[in-house]
C-alpha positions as CSV (number, residue, x, y, z in Angstrom):
1,M,54.6,47.0,10.5
2,A,54.3,44.1,12.9
3,D,54.6,44.6,16.6
4,G,58.1,43.7,18.0
5,P,58.8,41.7,21.1
6,D,59.0,44.9,23.3
7,E,55.4,45.9,22.3
8,W,54.1,42.3,23.0
9,T,55.8,42.5,26.4
10,R,54.3,45.9,27.1
11,R,50.8,44.6,26.3
12,A,51.2,41.4,28.3
13,T,52.2,43.6,31.3
14,L,49.1,45.8,30.9
15,K,46.9,42.7,30.6
16,A,48.2,41.2,33.7
17,A,48.1,44.5,35.6
18,V,44.4,45.3,35.0
19,A,43.3,41.7,35.7
20,A,45.3,41.6,38.9
21,G,44.6,45.1,40.3
22,G,46.3,46.4,43.4
23,A,49.3,48.6,44.2
24,A,51.9,46.2,42.6
25,A,49.9,46.1,39.4
26,L,49.6,49.8,39.3
27,S,53.4,50.3,39.8
28,A,54.1,47.8,36.9
29,C,51.6,49.7,34.8
30,L,52.9,53.2,35.5
31,D,56.3,52.3,34.2
32,R,54.8,51.8,30.8
33,Y,53.5,55.4,30.3
34,S,55.7,58.3,29.8
35,E,53.1,61.1,30.1
36,P,50.5,61.8,32.7
37,A,46.8,61.4,31.8
38,P,44.9,64.5,31.0
39,S,43.3,66.2,34.0
40,G,39.7,67.1,34.6
41,P,38.2,70.6,34.3
42,E,38.4,73.3,36.9
43,D,34.7,73.9,36.6
44,L,32.9,70.6,37.3
45,S,29.6,72.1,36.1
46,S,30.9,71.8,32.6
47,L,30.7,68.0,32.8
48,P,27.7,66.4,31.0
49,G,24.6,65.8,33.1
50,R,24.2,62.2,32.0
51,Q,26.6,59.7,33.4
52,H,26.1,57.5,30.4
53,A,27.0,60.3,27.9
54,W,30.2,58.7,26.5
55,N,29.8,58.9,22.8
56,D,31.2,62.3,22.1
57,R,34.1,61.5,24.5
58,I,35.6,58.5,22.8
59,R,37.2,57.6,19.5
60,T,35.4,56.7,16.4
61,D,36.5,54.7,13.3
62,E,36.3,55.9,9.7
63,H,32.6,55.0,9.5
64,G,31.7,56.8,12.6
65,N,31.4,53.7,14.7
66,S,32.2,54.3,18.4
67,L,35.4,52.6,19.7
68,L,35.0,51.9,23.4
69,P,37.9,52.5,25.8
70,R,40.3,49.6,25.6
71,H,40.6,48.8,29.4
72,Q,37.5,48.4,31.6
73,S,36.6,47.5,35.2
74,L,33.4,46.7,37.0
75,L,33.2,47.1,40.8
76,Y,30.0,45.6,42.4
77,L,29.4,47.3,45.7
78,R,27.4,46.6,48.8
79,L,26.3,49.0,51.6
80,P,26.4,47.8,55.2
81,G,23.2,46.9,57.0
82,D,19.7,46.8,55.7
83,G,18.4,50.3,55.9
84,P,18.8,53.4,53.7
85,P,22.2,55.2,53.6
86,D,22.7,58.3,55.6
87,A,24.0,61.8,54.6
88,T,27.5,60.9,55.8
89,A,27.7,58.0,53.4
90,R,26.2,60.1,50.6
91,R,28.8,62.8,51.1
92,A,31.6,60.3,51.1
93,V,30.4,58.9,47.7
94,E,30.1,62.2,46.1
95,A,33.5,63.4,47.4
96,A,35.2,60.2,46.0
97,L,33.5,60.7,42.6
98,R,34.3,64.4,42.6
99,T,38.0,63.5,43.1
100,L,37.9,61.4,39.9
101,D,36.2,64.3,38.1
102,R,39.0,66.7,38.9
103,A,41.8,64.1,38.4
104,Y,40.9,62.9,34.9
105,E,39.5,64.4,31.8
106,R,36.2,62.8,30.9
107,S,37.4,61.0,27.8
108,H,39.0,57.8,26.5
109,E,42.4,59.3,27.2
110,G,41.4,60.1,30.7
111,L,38.6,58.2,32.5
112,L,34.9,57.5,31.8
113,C,32.8,56.2,34.7
114,S,29.3,55.8,35.9
115,L,27.7,54.6,39.2
116,A,24.4,52.7,38.9
117,Y,22.0,51.3,41.5
118,S,20.1,48.0,41.7
119,P,16.4,47.2,42.6
120,R,17.8,45.8,45.9
121,Y,19.4,49.2,46.7
122,F,16.1,51.0,46.3
123,D,14.3,48.3,48.4
124,R,16.2,49.8,51.4
125,F,13.8,52.8,51.3
126,D,10.2,52.8,52.5
127,D,9.0,54.5,49.3
128,D,8.9,52.8,45.9
129,L,10.5,53.9,42.7
130,P,8.0,55.8,40.5
131,P,6.0,53.7,38.0
132,S,7.9,55.5,35.2
133,T,11.2,53.8,36.3
134,D,11.2,50.2,35.0
135,L,13.8,48.5,37.1
136,P,12.7,44.9,38.0
137,E,14.8,42.3,39.8
138,P,17.0,40.3,37.4
139,R,15.6,37.0,36.2
140,A,16.5,34.2,33.7
141,L,15.6,35.4,30.2
142,S,15.6,32.1,28.4
143,P,14.4,28.6,29.3
144,F,17.9,27.2,29.0
145,E,19.9,29.4,31.3
146,T,20.5,29.3,35.1
147,P,22.4,32.5,35.9
148,T,23.6,33.9,39.2
149,F,21.8,37.2,39.8
150,D,23.8,40.3,40.6
151,R,21.8,42.0,43.4
152,Q,24.6,44.0,45.0
153,D,23.5,47.6,45.8
154,A,25.5,49.4,43.2
155,L,27.8,49.0,40.2
156,L,30.7,51.3,39.3
157,H,32.0,51.1,35.7
158,L,35.4,52.5,34.9
159,A,36.8,52.7,31.4
160,S,39.9,54.2,29.8
161,D,42.3,53.6,27.0
162,R,45.0,53.7,29.6
163,A,45.4,50.7,32.0
164,D,47.2,52.9,34.6
165,V,44.2,55.2,34.8
166,V,41.7,52.4,35.6
167,L,44.0,51.0,38.2
168,A,44.9,54.4,39.8
169,A,41.1,55.3,39.9
170,E,40.4,52.0,41.6
171,G,43.2,52.6,44.1
172,A,41.9,56.0,45.0
173,L,38.3,54.8,45.4
174,R,39.5,51.9,47.6
175,G,41.4,54.3,49.9
176,R,44.8,52.9,48.9
177,Q,46.4,56.2,47.9
178,S,46.3,59.8,49.0
179,T,46.5,61.4,45.6
180,V,45.5,60.4,42.0
181,N,47.0,62.1,38.9
182,G,48.2,65.0,41.1
183,V,44.7,65.5,42.9
184,D,44.3,65.0,46.6
185,V,41.8,62.2,47.3
186,E,38.9,63.7,49.4
187,S,37.3,60.5,50.3
188,A,37.3,56.8,49.4
189,L,34.3,55.1,47.9
190,T,34.9,52.3,50.4
191,D,34.1,54.8,53.2
192,A,30.5,54.0,52.3
193,F,30.6,50.8,50.3
194,E,32.4,47.5,50.5
195,V,33.6,45.9,47.2
196,A,31.7,42.7,46.7
197,D,33.2,41.8,43.4
198,R,35.7,43.0,40.9
199,R,35.5,42.1,37.2
200,T,37.7,43.3,34.3
201,G,37.8,43.4,30.6
202,F,39.0,44.9,27.3
203,V,38.0,45.6,23.8
204,G,39.8,46.6,20.7
205,A,41.4,45.3,17.5
206,G,44.2,42.8,18.4
207,M,43.4,42.6,22.1
208,P,41.5,39.3,22.1
209,A,44.2,37.6,19.9
210,E,46.9,38.8,22.2
211,R,45.1,37.2,25.2
212,Q,43.7,34.0,23.7
213,D,46.6,31.6,24.4
214,G,45.7,29.1,27.2
215,L,42.3,30.4,27.8
216,E,39.4,28.1,28.7
217,G,36.9,28.3,25.9
218,I,39.4,29.1,23.1
219,P,40.8,26.2,21.0
220,E,44.5,25.4,21.5
221,S,45.1,26.5,17.8
222,N,44.5,30.2,18.9
223,P,42.2,31.0,16.0
224,V,41.0,34.4,17.0
225,P,41.9,36.7,14.1
226,E,44.7,39.1,14.9
227,N,42.7,42.3,14.1
228,S,39.4,41.3,15.7
229,P,38.1,43.4,18.6
230,L,36.1,40.4,20.0
231,F,36.8,36.7,20.6
232,M,34.2,35.5,18.1
233,G,36.2,37.1,15.2
234,F,33.9,39.9,14.1
235,K,33.2,43.6,14.8
236,A,30.1,44.7,16.6
237,G,28.5,48.0,17.8
238,F,27.8,49.4,14.3
239,R,26.6,53.0,14.5
240,K,23.4,52.4,12.6
241,N,22.5,49.4,14.8
242,Q,22.9,51.2,18.1
243,A,20.4,53.4,19.8
244,T,21.4,57.0,20.5
245,E,22.2,58.2,23.9
246,E,19.2,60.5,23.7
247,H,16.9,57.6,22.9
248,V,17.9,55.5,25.9
249,T,17.5,58.4,28.3
250,L,14.5,58.9,30.5
251,S,12.9,62.2,29.6
252,S,10.6,62.7,32.6
253,G,10.0,61.8,36.2
254,P,12.4,62.2,39.2
255,F,15.1,60.4,37.3
256,A,14.9,62.4,34.1
257,G,18.4,62.1,32.5
258,A,18.9,58.6,33.7
259,T,19.0,55.3,31.9
260,T,18.6,51.7,32.8
261,K,21.5,49.3,32.5
262,H,21.4,45.5,32.1
263,V,24.7,43.7,32.6
264,S,25.1,40.1,31.7
265,N,28.3,38.0,31.9
266,L,28.6,35.2,29.2
267,R,31.2,32.5,29.2
268,M,32.3,31.3,25.7
269,R,33.0,27.9,24.4
270,L,34.4,28.4,20.9
271,D,36.0,25.1,20.0
272,D,33.1,24.2,17.6
273,W,32.7,27.8,16.5
274,Y,36.3,27.7,15.1
275,G,36.8,24.0,14.7
276,E,33.6,22.8,13.0
277,Q,32.3,25.9,11.3
278,S,33.7,27.4,8.2
279,F,34.1,31.2,7.8
280,D,30.9,31.4,5.8
281,E,29.1,29.3,8.4
282,R,30.3,31.6,11.1
283,V,29.1,34.7,9.0
284,A,25.7,33.0,8.6
285,E,25.2,32.4,12.3
286,M,26.6,35.7,13.4
287,F,24.8,37.9,10.9
288,S,22.5,36.0,8.5
289,P,22.6,33.4,5.7
290,T,22.2,36.2,3.2
291,H,25.5,37.7,4.4
292,A,27.2,34.5,3.7
293,A,25.6,33.8,0.3
294,E,26.3,37.3,-0.9
295,D,29.8,37.6,0.5
296,L,28.8,40.7,2.5
297,V,31.5,40.2,5.2
298,E,35.2,40.1,4.7
299,G,37.7,39.5,7.5
300,V,36.3,40.8,10.8
301,G,33.6,42.8,9.1
302,E,35.4,45.9,7.8
303,T,33.3,45.8,4.7
304,L,30.1,46.4,6.6
305,G,30.9,50.0,7.3
306,A,28.4,51.7,9.8
307,S,25.8,49.0,9.7
308,N,25.6,45.2,10.3
309,G,23.7,45.0,7.1
310,V,20.5,43.3,8.5
311,T,17.7,44.7,6.4
312,E,13.9,44.3,6.9
313,E,13.9,41.8,4.1
314,I,16.5,39.7,6.0
315,I,14.5,39.8,9.1
316,E,11.3,38.8,7.3
317,R,13.2,35.8,5.7
318,L,14.0,34.2,9.0
319,P,11.7,31.2,8.5
320,E,12.7,30.8,4.9
321,H,16.4,30.9,5.9
322,A,15.8,28.3,8.6
323,R,14.3,25.9,6.0
324,E,16.7,26.6,3.1
325,H,20.0,27.0,5.0
326,A,19.3,25.0,8.2
327,R,20.5,27.9,10.3
328,V,19.7,31.5,11.2
329,G,21.8,34.5,12.2
330,H,22.2,36.1,15.6
331,A,21.9,39.7,14.4
332,Q,19.0,38.7,12.2
333,K,17.0,37.3,15.2
334,A,17.8,40.1,17.6
335,A,16.8,42.8,15.3
336,R,13.2,41.7,15.5
337,G,13.1,42.9,19.0
338,N,15.5,45.7,18.8
339,R,13.7,48.0,16.3
340,T,10.6,50.0,16.7
341,D,8.0,50.1,13.9
342,D,9.8,53.0,12.2
343,G,13.1,51.3,12.4
344,T,14.6,53.1,15.4
345,V,17.1,51.0,17.3
346,R,16.1,50.6,21.0
347,T,19.2,49.6,22.9
348,L,22.7,50.9,23.2
349,R,25.2,48.0,23.8
350,R,28.7,48.6,25.2
351,H,30.1,45.0,25.5
352,F,33.7,44.0,26.1
353,E,35.7,40.9,26.5
354,S,37.3,39.3,29.7
355,T,39.8,36.8,30.7
356,D,38.8,36.8,34.4
357,D,39.5,33.3,36.0
358,D,41.5,32.4,32.8
359,E,38.3,31.9,30.9
360,A,37.1,33.6,27.7
361,S,34.0,35.6,28.5
362,L,32.0,38.6,27.6
363,H,30.7,41.4,29.7
364,F,27.5,42.8,28.1
365,P,26.2,46.1,29.4
366,S,23.1,47.3,27.5
367,L,21.4,50.7,28.0
368,Q,17.7,51.4,27.4
369,Q,14.9,53.4,28.8
370,E,13.2,50.3,30.3
371,I,14.7,46.9,31.3
372,S,11.7,45.4,29.7
373,T,13.1,46.6,26.4
374,F,16.2,44.5,26.8
375,E,14.2,41.5,27.8
376,E,12.2,41.8,24.6
377,V,15.4,41.9,22.5
378,R,16.7,38.8,24.4
379,T,13.5,36.9,23.7
380,A,13.8,37.7,20.0
381,M,17.5,36.5,20.2
382,N,16.5,33.2,21.8
383,G,14.6,32.2,18.7
384,T,12.5,29.8,20.6
385,D,9.7,30.4,18.1
386,L,11.9,29.1,15.4
387,T,12.4,25.6,16.9
388,E,9.1,24.5,15.3
389,I,11.2,24.3,12.2
390,P,13.1,20.9,12.3
391,T,16.5,22.3,11.3
392,I,16.6,24.8,14.2
393,R,17.2,23.6,17.7
394,Q,17.1,25.7,20.8
395,R,20.8,26.2,20.7
396,A,22.2,24.4,17.5
397,N,21.8,26.3,14.2
398,N,20.2,29.1,16.1
399,G,22.5,32.1,15.9
400,I,25.4,32.0,18.4
401,L,23.5,30.4,21.2
402,E,25.5,27.1,21.0
403,Y,28.7,29.0,21.8
404,V,27.8,31.4,24.6
405,F,26.4,30.7,28.1
406,V,24.9,33.2,30.6
407,K,26.7,33.2,33.9
408,R,25.3,36.3,35.6
409,R,22.6,38.9,35.1
410,G,22.0,42.2,36.9
411,N,19.7,45.3,36.4
412,F,20.7,48.8,37.5
413,L,19.5,52.4,37.2
414,V,22.2,54.9,36.0
415,P,21.0,58.2,37.5
416,P,22.0,61.6,36.1
417,R,25.3,63.0,37.5
418,S,23.3,65.2,39.9
419,L,21.7,62.1,41.6
420,R,24.7,59.7,41.3
421,S,25.5,59.6,45.1
422,L,23.0,57.3,46.9
423,P,19.7,58.8,45.6
424,T,16.3,58.0,47.2
425,P,13.5,56.5,45.1
426,A,12.1,60.1,44.9
427,G,15.1,61.3,43.0
428,E,16.7,63.2,45.9
429,T,20.1,63.2,47.6
430,P,19.4,64.7,51.1
431,G,22.5,66.0,52.9
432,L,24.4,67.1,49.8
433,D,24.7,70.9,49.1
């Protein structure tokens, strides 16, 4: 059954509320939910040790593909001054996060969150991070990009299927309310940090189509398919093309149980994607020319199941495809850098869309043991080596590079939950019990 006008009004309200934030947005949002969100556990030690352990706490589709929470928020945070934080700040951060642990079940119906730290944060200390922790400053990862670098001290990532949960959690963390989901707020995150930037987003079937009208980067014809989870019209995040949480977790050293997180923000320019390219051409450039020639993709990719269908043969045929079809696929290129010799996938991507600043864009968090792993995957995606073939240009006919433009990049370490509150480079949190 098609959604009626009341449902469209509800969704429009939730969209506007999360994008705007603040008390008024939360009030408008709360009116749309009849039941409170599920609460967190009495025993906080029952929570997983890894902050990035989300997969067993979220929905999956019929193929076992993870379905990320529909509403998401990124808070980029700065500490005052230049030196390391003290125990008072550390206790404030832990109390603020502990409040959310108690207030909300750790799930897509409650709240998933993680607090990560940048290289610039660890530079506040006299000691260096151990060599086993690969966390360089962000840099441009292609010869054709000029991104702004996110060097704020920390990044808090909030995610829930409920817009009211994301907004209420933000309100509590920013000291705007004394209780959250029936739990007293012990401390505000802003007792230690200042919020340097706030970015929002969403992901899920139908959500991009509902939000496409009037966006910069989307054609006036509003061509995004109604059931697509992403602006470009296809599914992503297939289970067999994602690293496991175990694989991206550091297994030794002072930050054992952590992962590294690269977050890029890409603006989209999809007029030519939808206006000049046929469906088969979009399939060829998103996946591979083989996908288009063999009709492997229907609709937004429902026929692909648990895999994007990029085989070793398709990867090996990149130069052949470039010459025969005058184009190559995004997934086809990236897979060259994203698989080990035995076929193990190296990165876990959790990307979601955004309409911040009334512009179609993509937030792209990627988890991996080492930031260098992400950089290698991006190099493969660039396809610069393929431009020796006359039909392939640095952007044109080269996957989806013609339609996405990097605005920002940042590198972060997501420590285990036990070290989430202002850790030292040695993996300690002095001043906490």
